[in-house]
VOMI-980592 format. One record per atom (N, C-alpha, C): z negated, x negated, y. Coordinates in steps of 0.2 Angstrom, whole numbers, padded with zeros to 4 digits, always signed. Layout:
BEGIN
ZXY/...
END
This chain:
BEGIN
+0226-0163+0177/+0220-0167+0177/+0223-0174+0175/+0220-0179+0178/+0223-0185+0176/+0219-0188+0170/+0223-0190+0165/+0220-0191+0159/+0220-0199+0157/+0215-0200+0153/+0213-0207+0150/+0210-0207+0144/+0210-0212+0141/+0206-0213+0134/+0202-0219+0135/+0196-0217+0130/+0191-0222+0129/+0189-0223+0123/+0184-0227+0121/+0182-0228+0113/+0175-0225+0113/+0175-0221+0107/+0169-0219+0105/+0167-0223+0098/+0161-0225+0098/+0159-0229+0092/+0155-0225+0087/+0157-0225+0081/+0154-0221+0076/+0152-0224+0070/+0146-0223+0068/+0143-0226+0063/+0145-0222+0056/+0147-0225+0052/+0149-0222+0045/+0148-0226+0039/+0143-0223+0035/+0142-0228+0029/+0140-0235+0030/+0137-0237+0036/+0135-0243+0038/+0140-0247+0042/+0146-0245+0041/+0152-0248+0045/+0153-0245+0052/+0156-0248+0057/+0156-0246+0063/+0164-0245+0064/+0166-0240+0067/+0174-0239+0068/+0174-0236+0075/+0179-0239+0079/+0180-0237+0086/+0187-0234+0086/+0186-0228+0089/+0192-0223+0089/+0194-0221+0096/+0201-0220+0097/+0202-0218+0104/+0203-0210+0104/+0200-0207+0110/+0199-0201+0111/+0202-0199+0118/+0205-0194+0118/+0206-0190+0125/+0200-0188+0128/+0200-0187+0135/+0194-0185+0138/+0193-0178+0136/+0197-0174+0135/+0196-0166+0133/+0192-0166+0126/+0195-0171+0121/+0192-0170+0115/+0185-0173+0114/+0184-0178+0119/+0178-0182+0119/+0172-0178+0121/+0173-0175+0127/+0168-0171+0130/+0170-0164+0131/+0167-0160+0127/+0169-0152+0126/+0169-0149+0133/+0175-0146+0135/+0176-0142+0141/+0174-0146+0148/+0175-0153+0147/+0173-0156+0154/+0179-0153+0159/+0184-0151+0157/+0189-0149+0162/+0186-0142+0167/+0182-0139+0164/+0179-0134+0168/+0176-0137+0175/+0173-0142+0174/+0170-0145+0180/+0176-0149+0184/+0180-0153+0180/+0185-0157+0184/+0189-0152+0188/+0191-0146+0186/+0196-0143+0189/+0193-0139+0195/+0186-0139+0195/+0183-0136+0201/+0181-0142+0206/+0182-0148+0205/+0181-0153+0210/+0186-0153+0216/+0184-0156+0222/+0189-0157+0227/+0192-0163+0226/+0198-0165+0230/+0202-0171+0229/+0197-0177+0229/+0193-0177+0234/+0189-0183+0234/+0185-0184+0228/+0181-0179+0226/+0178-0179+0220/+0181-0182+0214/+0187-0178+0213/+0192-0181+0208/+0194-0188+0208/+0195-0190+0214/+0197-0197+0214/+0191-0202+0212/+0185-0200+0214/+0180-0204+0212/+0178-0203+0204/+0179-0198+0202/+0179-0196+0194/+0184-0200+0191/+0190-0200+0193/+0195-0204+0190/+0194-0211+0190/+0190-0213+0195/+0188-0221+0195/+0185-0223+0188/+0183-0219+0184/+0180-0221+0177/+0186-0224+0173/+0192-0223+0175/+0197-0224+0170/+0198-0232+0169/+0196-0236+0175/+0197-0243+0174/+0192-0246+0170/+0186-0243+0169/+0181-0245+0164/+0183-0244+0157/+0186-0237+0156/+0187-0237+0149/+0194-0241+0147/+0198-0242+0151/+0203-0246+0150/+0201-0254+0148/+0196-0256+0152/+0193-0263+0150/+0190-0262+0143/+0186-0257+0141/+0183-0256+0135/+0188-0255+0129/+0194-0253+0131/+0200-0252+0126/+0203-0259+0125/+0203-0263+0130/+0206-0270+0130/+0202-0274+0125/+0196-0273+0125/+0191-0277+0122/+0192-0275+0114/+0194-0270+0113/+0195-0267+0106/+0199-0272+0101/+0204-0274+0103/+0207-0279+0099/+0204-0285+0097/+0201-0288+0102/+0197-0294+0101/+0190-0292+0095/+0188-0286+0096/+0182-0284+0092/+0184-0284+0085/+0191-0281+0084/+0194-0279+0077/+0195-0287+0074/+0197-0291+0078/+0199-0298+0076/+0192-0301+0073/+0187-0301+0077/+0181-0304+0075/+0178-0300+0069/+0178-0294+0068/+0176-0291+0063/+0179-0292+0056/+0186-0293+0057/+0190-0295+0051/+0188-0302+0049/+0186-0306+0053/+0184-0313+0051/+0177-0312+0048/+0174-0308+0050/+0166-0307+0048/+0166-0304+0041/+0170-0299+0039/+0170-0295+0034/+0169-0299+0027/+0173-0304+0026/+0172-0308+0019/+0166-0311+0019/+0163-0314+0025/+0157-0318+0025/+0151-0313+0024/+0151-0307+0026/+0146-0302+0025/+0146-0300+0018/+0153-0299+0015/+0153-0298+0008/+0149-0303+0003/+0150-0309+0005/+0147-0314+0001/+0139-0313+0003/+0137-0314+0009/+0130-0315+0010/+0129-0312+0017/+0123-0309+0018/+0122-0307+0025/+0121-0312+0030/+0118-0317+0027/+0117-0323+0032/+0123-0327+0034/+0127-0327+0030/+0134-0330+0032/+0137-0326+0037/+0137-0320+0037/+0140-0316+0042/+0136-0316+0048/+0130-0316+0048/+0126-0316+0054/+0126-0323+0058/+0128-0328+0054/+0128-0335+0057/+0135-0335+0061/+0140-0331+0060/+0146-0331+0064/+0147-0325+0069/+0142-0321+0069/+0143-0314+0072/+0141-0315+0080/+0140-0320+0083/+0137-0320+0089/+0143-0318+0094/+0149-0320+0093/+0155-0318+0097/+0156-0310+0097/+0156-0308+0091/+0157-0301+0090/+0152-0296+0093/+0145-0299+0093/+0140-0295+0096/+0141-0295+0104/+0143-0301+0106/+0144-0302+0114/+0150-0296+0116/+0155-0297+0112/+0161-0292+0114/+0159-0285+0113/+0155-0283+0108/+0153-0276+0108/+0148-0274+0114/+0143-0278+0116/+0139-0277+0121/+0143-0277+0127/+0148-0281+0129/+0153-0280+0134/+0157-0274+0134/+0159-0271+0128/+0163-0266+0128/+0158-0259+0130/+0152-0260+0127/+0147-0254+0128/+0145-0253+0136/+0145-0260+0139/+0143-0260+0147/+0149-0256+0150/+0155-0258+0148/+0161-0254+0151/+0161-0247+0150/+0159-0245+0144/+0159-0238+0144/+0154-0234+0147/+0148-0238+0148/+0143-0235+0152/+0144-0234+0159/+0148-0240+0162/+0151-0239+0168/+0155-0233+0170/+0159-0232+0165/+0164-0227+0165/+0161-0219+0164/+0156-0219+0160/+0152-0213+0160/+0148-0211+0166/+0145-0217+0168/+0141-0217+0174/+0145-0214+0180/+0151-0216+0181/+0155-0214+0187/+0156-0206+0186/+0158-0204+0180/+0158-0197+0178/+0153-0193+0180/+0147-0195+0177/+0141-0192+0177/+0138-0191+0185/+0139-0196+0188/+0137-0196+0196/+0141-0190+0199/+0148-0190+0198/+0152-0184+0202/+0150-0178+0199/+0149-0177+0193/+0147-0170+0190/+0140-0168+0192/+0136-0173+0192/+0129-0171+0194/+0128-0169+0201/+0132-0173+0205/+0132-0171+0212/+0135-0164+0214/+0140-0163+0211/+0144-0156+0211/+0139-0151+0209/+0135-0152+0203/+0132-0146+0201/+0126-0145+0206/+0123-0151+0208/+0117-0150+0212/+0119-0147+0219/+0125-0146+0221/+0127-0143+0227/+0128-0136+0226/+0129-0134+0220/+0131-0126+0219/+0125-0122+0222/+0127-0115+0224/+0122-0111+0226/+0121-0105+0221/+0116-0103+0219/+0114-0098+0215/+0112-0092+0218/+0115-0086+0217/+0112-0080+0220/+0107-0077+0216/+0106-0079+0209/+0102-0077+0204/+0096-0083+0202/+0090-0082+0204/+0086-0088+0202/+0085-0089+0195/+0085-0084+0190/+0085-0085+0184/+0090-0089+0181/+0097-0089+0184/+0102-0093+0181/+0101-0100+0184/+0099-0100+0190/+0098-0107+0194/+0092-0111+0189/+0088-0107+0187/+0082-0110+0183/+0085-0113+0176/+0090-0109+0173/+0093-0110+0167/+0097-0116+0167/+0101-0117+0173/+0106-0122+0174/+0101-0128+0176/+0096-0128+0180/+0092-0134+0181/+0089-0137+0174/+0088-0133+0170/+0084-0135+0163/+0090-0139+0159/+0096-0137+0160/+0102-0141+0156/+0103-0147+0160/+0102-0147+0167/+0103-0153+0171/+0097-0158+0169/+0091-0156+0168/+0086-0160+0167/+0087-0163+0160/+0089-0159+0154/+0091-0161+0148/+0096-0167+0148/+0101-0166+0152/+0106-0171+0153/+0103-0177+0155/+0099-0177+0161/+0096-0183+0164/+0091-0186+0158/+0088-0183+0154/+0084-0186+0149/+0089-0190+0144/+0094-0187+0142/+0098-0191+0137/+0102-0196+0140/+0104-0195+0146/+0107-0201+0149/+0102-0207+0150/+0096-0206+0152/+0090-0210+0152/+0089-0214+0144/+0089-0209+0139/+0089-0212+0133/+0095-0216+0131/+0101-0215+0132/+0107-0219+0131/+0106-0225+0135/+0104-0225+0141/+0103-0231+0145/+0098-0236+0142/+0093-0233+0139/+0087-0236+0137/+0089-0241+0130/+0094-0238+0127/+0097-0242+0121/+0101-0248+0122/+0105-0247+0128/+0109-0252+0130/+0106-0258+0134/+0101-0256+0138/+0098-0260+0143/+0095-0266+0139/+0090-0265+0134/+0087-0271+0131/+0092-0276+0127/+0097-0272+0124/+0101-0276+0120/+0106-0281+0124/+0108-0278+0131/+0112-0282+0136/+0108-0288+0138/+0101-0287+0138/+0097-0292+0141/+0094-0297+0136/+0097-0297+0130/+0095-0302+0125/+0097-0309+0127/+0093-0314+0125/+0095-0321+0126/+0099-0323+0120/+0103-0328+0121/+0107-0331+0115/+0103-0331+0109/+0097-0334+0110/+0092-0335+0104/+0090-0329+0100/+0088-0324+0105/+0087-0316+0102/+0092-0313+0100/+0098-0314+0103/+0104-0311+0100/+0106-0313+0093/+0105-0320+0092/+0107-0322+0085/+0102-0320+0080/+0095-0318+0082/+0091-0316+0077/+0092-0308+0076/+0095-0305+0080/+0096-0297+0080/+0102-0296+0075/+0102-0292+0070/+0107-0290+0066/+0112-0287+0070/+0118-0289+0068/+0125-0286+0070/+0125-0278+0069/+0123-0277+0063/+0123-0269+0061/+0118-0265+0066/+0112-0268+0067/+0107-0265+0072/+0111-0264+0079/+0114-0269+0081/+0116-0269+0088/+0122-0263+0088/+0127-0263+0083/+0132-0258+0083/+0128-0251+0082/+0123-0250+0079/+0120-0243+0078/+0117-0241+0084/+0114-0246+0088/+0111-0244+0095/+0116-0243+0100/+0121-0247+0100/+0126-0246+0105/+0130-0239+0104/+0131-0238+0098/+0134-0231+0096/+0130-0225+0098/+0124-0226+0097/+0119-0220+0099/+0119-0220+0106/+0119-0226+0110/+0119-0226+0117/+0125-0222+0120/+0131-0223+0117/+0137-0219+0119/+0136-0212+0118/+0134-0211+0112/+0133-0203+0110/+0128-0199+0115/+0122-0203+0117/+0118-0200+0121/+0122-0198+0128/+0126-0203+0130/+0129-0202+0137/+0134-0196+0136/+0138-0196+0131/+0142-0191+0129/+0139-0184+0130/+0133-0184+0126/+0129-0178+0125/+0127-0176+0132/+0125-0180+0137/+0122-0179+0143/+0128-0176+0147/+0134-0179+0147/+0139-0175+0150/+0141-0168+0148/+0140-0167+0141/+0141-0160+0139/+0135-0156+0141/+0130-0159+0142/+0124-0154+0145/+0125-0152+0152/+0129-0156+0155/+0131-0154+0163/+0136-0149+0162/+0140-0149+0158/+0146-0144+0157/+0142-0137+0155/+0137-0138+0151/+0133-0132+0149/+0130-0129+0154/+0128-0133+0160/+0124-0130+0166/+0130-0127+0170/+0135-0130+0170/+0141-0127+0175/+0143-0120+0172/+0144-0120+0165/+0145-0114+0161/+0140-0108+0163/+0133-0110+0164/+0129-0105+0166/+0130-0102+0173/+0132-0107+0178/+0134-0105+0184/+0140-0101+0184/+0145-0102+0180/+0151-0097+0179/+0149-0091+0177/+0144-0090+0172/+0142-0084+0169/+0139-0080+0174/+0135-0083+0179/+0131-0080+0184/+0137-0077+0189/+0142-0081+0190/+0147-0078+0195/+0150-0072+0192/+0152-0072+0186/+0155-0066+0182/+0150-0060+0183/+0144-0061+0183/+0139-0055+0184/+0139-0053+0191/+0140-0058+0195/+0140-0056+0202/+0146-0052+0204/+0152-0054+0201/+0159-0051+0202/+0158-0044+0200/+0155-0043+0194/+0154-0037+0191/+0150-0032+0195/+0144-0035+0198/+0140-0031+0202/+0143-0029+0209/+0147-0034+0212/+0151-0032+0217/+0156-0027+0216/+0159-0026+0210/+0164-0021+0208/+0160-0014+0208/+0154-0015+0204/+0150-0009+0204/+0149-0006+0211/+0147-0010+0216/+0144-0008+0222/+0151-0005+0226/+0157-0008+0225/+0163-0005+0228/+0164+0002+0226/+0164+0003+0219/+0165+0010+0216/+0160+0015+0218/+0154+0012+0218/+0148+0016+0221/+0149+0019+0228/+0151+0014+0232/+0152+0015+0240/+0158+0020+0240/+0163+0019+0236/+0169+0024+0237/+0167+0031+0234/+0162+0031+0230/+0160+0038+0227/+0156+0042+0233/+0152+0037+0236/+0148+0040+0242/+0152+0042+0247/+0158+0038+0249/+0162+0040+0255/+0166+0046+0253/+0168+0048+0247/+0172+0053+0245/+0167+0059+0244/+0161+0058+0241/+0156+0063+0241/+0158+0069+0237/+0162+0068+0231/+0165+0074+0227/+0162+0073+0220/+0162+0078+0216/+0160+0079+0210/+0164+0073+0206/+0171+0073+0208/+0176+0069+0204/+0174+0061+0205/+0172+0059+0211/+0170+0052+0213/+0164+0050+0210/+0159+0054+0209/+0153+0053+0206/+0154+0052+0198/+0158+0057+0196/+0159+0057+0189/+0162+0051+0187/+0167+0049+0190/+0171+0042+0189/+0167+0036+0189/+0162+0036+0194/+0156+0030+0193/+0153+0030+0187/+0151+0037+0185/+0147+0037+0179/+0150+0036+0172/+0157+0037+0172/+0161+0036+0167/+0162+0028+0166/+0162+0024+0171/+0162+0016+0171/+0156+0014+0170/+0150+0017+0173/+0144+0014+0173/+0138+0019+0171/+0138+0021+0165/+0134+0026+0162/+0127+0024+0163/+0125+0018+0163/+0119+0015+0163/+0118+0010+0169/+0123+0011+0175/+0123+0007+0180/+0117+0007+0184/+0116+0003+0190/+0111+0004+0194/+0110+0010+0198/+0116+0013+0199/+0116+0019+0203/+0116+0025+0199/+0117+0024+0193/+0118+0030+0188/+0113+0036+0189/+0107+0035+0190/+0102+0040+0191/+0104+0045+0198/+0106+0040+0203/+0106+0044+0209/+0114+0048+0208/+0118+0045+0205/+0125+0048+0203/+0124+0055+0199/+0120+0055+0194/+0119+0061+0191/+0115+0067+0195/+0111+0064+0199/+0108+0069+0204/+0113+0072+0209/+0118+0067+0212/+0123+0070+0216/+0127+0075+0212/+0129+0074+0206/+0133+0078+0202/+0130+0085+0201/+0123+0085+0200/+0120+0091+0199/+0120+0094+0205/+0118+0092+0211/+0118+0095+0218/+0125+0098+0219/+0130+0094+0219/+0137+0097+0220/+0139+0102+0216/+0137+0102+0210/+0138+0107+0205/+0135+0114+0207/+0129+0113+0209/+0126+0119+0212/+0129+0122+0219/+0131+0117+0223/+0135+0119+0229/+0141+0123+0227/+0144+0121+0222/+0151+0123+0220/+0149+0131+0217/+0144+0131+0213/+0142+0137+0211/+0140+0143+0215/+0136+0140+0220/+0135+0144+0226/+0141+0147+0230/+0145+0142+0231/+0151+0145+0235/+0155+0150+0231/+0155+0149+0224/+0159+0155+0221/+0155+0162+0221/+0148+0161+0221/+0144+0167+0222/+0145+0171+0229/+0146+0166+0234/+0147+0168+0241/+0154+0172+0242/+0159+0168+0238/+0166+0171+0238/+0166+0178+0236/+0162+0179+0230/+0163+0186+0227/+0160+0191+0231/+0156+0189+0236/+0152+0194+0240/+0157+0195+0247/+0161+0191+0248/+0165+0192+0254/+0172+0196+0253/+0174+0200+0258/+0180+0203+0257/+0185+0200+0262/+0190+0197+0260/+0195+0194+0263/+0202+0198+0264/+0204+0200+0270/+0210+0204+0270/+0216+0200+0275/+0221+0201+0273/+0227+0198+0278/+0231+0204+0280/+0233+0204+0286/+0238+0209+0288/+0244+0206+0293/+0250+0209+0293/+0254+0206+0297/+0256+0210+0304/+0255+0206+0309/+0256+0210+0316/+0263+0209+0318/+0267+0215+0319/+0273+0214+0320/+0275+0215+0328/+0270+0219+0331/+0272+0220+0339/+0265+0221+0342/+0265+0219+0349/+0259+0221+0353/+0262+0222+0360/+0263+0228+0362/+0267+0231+0367/+0262+0235+0372/+0265+0236+0378/+0261+0240+0382/+0263+0248+0382/+0269+0249+0379/+0272+0256+0378/+0272+0258+0371/+0271+0263+0369/+0272+0265+0362/+0279+0265+0360/+0280+0262+0354/+0287+0261+0351/+0288+0267+0347/+0295+0270+0347/+0296+0276+0342/+0299+0273+0335/+0299+0277+0330/+0300+0276+0324/+0307+0273+0323/+0311+0274+0326/+0318+0272+0326/+0318+0264+0327/+0315+0262+0332/+0314+0255+0333/+0310+0251+0329/+0305+0255+0327/+0301+0252+0322/+0304+0250+0314/+0309+0255+0313/+0313+0255+0307/+0318+0249+0307/+0320+0246+0313/+0324+0241+0313/+0321+0235+0312/+0314+0235+0314/+0309+0229+0313/+0307+0228+0305/+0306+0234+0303/+0303+0234+0296/+0304+0241+0293/+0308+0242+0288/+0311+0247+0284/+0306+0252+0282/+0300+0250+0280/+0295+0254+0277/+0290+0256+0283/+0292+0261+0287/+0288+0262+0293/+0282+0266+0291/+0282+0269+0285/+0276+0273+0282/+0270+0268+0282/+0271+0261+0281/+0266+0256+0280/+0264+0253+0287/+0268+0255+0292/+0266+0253+0298/+0260+0257+0301/+0254+0253+0304/+0249+0256+0307/+0249+0254+0315/+0247+0259+0319/+0247+0258+0326/+0240+0257+0328/+0238+0253+0331/+0231+0252+0335/+0232+0250+0342/+0226+0253+0346/+0226+0251+0353/+0220+0247+0354/+0220+0242+0359/+0214+0238+0361/+0212+0240+0367/+0207+0236+0370/+0204+0238+0376/+0208+0236+0382/+0214+0232+0381/+0218+0230+0386/+0224+0235+0386/+0223+0241+0382/+0229+0245+0382/+0235+0244+0379/+0235+0239+0374/+0241+0237+0371/+0241+0241+0364/+0247+0242+0363/+0249+0246+0356/+0251+0240+0351/+0247+0239+0346/+0248+0235+0341/+0250+0238+0335/+0255+0235+0332/+0258+0238+0326/+0257+0232+0320/+0254+0235+0315/+0253+0230+0309/+0254+0233+0303/+0255+0229+0298/+0258+0231+0291/+0253+0229+0286/+0250+0233+0282/+0247+0231+0276/+0240+0228+0276/+0236+0228+0271/+0230+0225+0270/+0230+0221+0263/+0231+0214+0263/+0232+0211+0257/+0227+0206+0256/+0225+0205+0249/+0219+0201+0247/+0221+0194+0247/+0227+0192+0246/+0230+0185+0246/+0235+0184+0252/+0234+0178+0254/+0238+0175+0260/+0246+0176+0257/+0248+0174+0251/+0255+0174+0249/+0258+0180+0249/+0254+0186+0248/+0256+0193+0248/+0258+0194+0256/+0254+0193+0260/+0255+0194+0267/+0262+0190+0270/+0262+0184+0267/+0267+0180+0269/+0274+0183+0266/+0274+0185+0260/+0280+0189+0258/+0283+0195+0263/+0278+0199+0265/+0280+0204+0270/+0283+0201+0276/+0279+0196+0279/+0281+0193+0285/+0288+0190+0285/+0290+0188+0279/+0297+0185+0278/+0302+0191+0279/+0300+0198+0278/+0304+0203+0279/+0304+0207+0285/+0300+0204+0290/+0299+0207+0297/+0305+0204+0301/+0309+0209+0305/+0314+0207+0309/+0312+0206+0316/+0307+0203+0317/+0304+0202+0324/+0302+0194+0324/+0304+0191+0328/+0302+0184+0329/+0295+0182+0331/+0291+0187+0334/+0285+0186+0336/+0280+0188+0331/+0281+0190+0326/+0277+0193+0321/+0272+0187+0318/+0266+0189+0316/+0262+0184+0313/+0257+0187+0309/+0253+0183+0304/+0248+0185+0300/+0241+0184+0303/+0237+0190+0302/+0230+0189+0304/+0226+0189+0298/+0220+0186+0298/+0215+0186+0293/+0209+0189+0295/+0205+0192+0291/+0199+0195+0292/+0194+0193+0286/+0188+0192+0288/+0183+0192+0284/+0178+0197+0285/+0176+0202+0280/+0173+0207+0281/+0174+0211+0287/+0180+0212+0289/+0182+0215+0295/+0182+0211+0301/+0180+0205+0301/+0180+0200+0307/+0185+0196+0307/+0189+0195+0312/+0195+0190+0312/+0192+0183+0311/+0196+0180+0307/+0194+0172+0306/+0200+0169+0306/+0200+0161+0306/+0206+0157+0305/+0208+0158+0298/+0216+0157+0297/+0219+0158+0291/+0216+0153+0287/+0215+0146+0290/+0213+0141+0285/+0206+0143+0282/+0201+0146+0285/+0195+0147+0282/+0196+0154+0277/+0200+0158+0279/+0201+0164+0274/+0203+0162+0268/+0208+0157+0268/+0211+0155+0262/+0206+0151+0257/+0201+0148+0260/+0197+0145+0256/+0191+0149+0253/+0191+0155+0255/+0187+0160+0252/+0190+0166+0248/+0196+0165+0247/+0200+0170+0242/+0197+0170+0235/
END
C-alpha cells in the first residue's frame, strides 16, 4: 500500500499540537478496504497524498507563528489575539487541505462499499447503519470547518484563536471517525463472507454424505456440525441405516451359504485312479449327474469362501472352480460372500 503522512490536530490542556501519523496508525484497519480496491480505485485513493503533503508543508509556518504568539498570550489574551490573524489563516488553510485529503479517501471507500453485494439481508442492514453513521459524522466535521472558512477578516479577528483550533481539531476528528465507521461497515461485510464460506463448507460436507449414503459419512457430518442445519436429517439417516444393518445381520443368520469345488464335468464316468491324480482325498469327492447327462465331480461343502479356495489350490485340474449356494440355490460368489 502506498504510504503517506498527514497531520492530526489534538487539543491538550488548552494548547494545540500537530503530529505526523502514518495512515495505518491514524485510521484503524483502513488497509482492509485499501487492499480490496482495484488499481483505479487505489490510484484515486492515493490522490489524497498531495493534499496531506500541502497540509504538512504548512506546519512549519504554523509553528513559527505560534512561537511568536506564545509570549504575547502569556502576557495578555488581547495582545496575542491582536497578532493571531496570520496563524488563524494558516490553520484554516491547513484544515481545508486535510478535508480535501479525507474527502478523496472517503469518496473511494464509500463508493466501494455501496457496490458490494450482501447475500444476507441482516448483514447488509448492519453495514448500511455504519455507513449512515459515517455520513452523519462526515457532515458534522464539515459543518465545523465550513463556517470558520467563511469568516470575513473582521469576523476572523473577533473569533478567538483557541476556539478556531478547537473546532478545526474536532472537524478532523469527525472525518477520521467517519472513515473508521466505513472500515467497520466493511468488517461486517467480511464477517458475512466468513459465515457464507462456512455455510458453503457445511453444504459440501452434507452433499458428500448424501452421495456416499453411509453410516460413516453421516456420522462425520454430525461430528463436524452437531447443531448444523442438516443435523436432524443426518440423525434420521443414521437411525435408518443402523436399522438396515441390523436387519441384514438378522437375514444373514437365517441364510445358509455353502461353497463347493467342482473339479470335473464330463460325459463319461471317471474311475477312482484318475480322480486320485486330480485330488488325493477321493473319499471327499461326490459325483452328481445333471439333466444333460454330464457327470460332475465336486469336493466339500464349506461355510467360508476361503476354505473352498484352499481346497481349490490343491486340485490338479486347470478347469476346477468354486460354486456358491444360498439355501441350496446357486448364486454368484460375490453375493454369497456378502452373506457369510
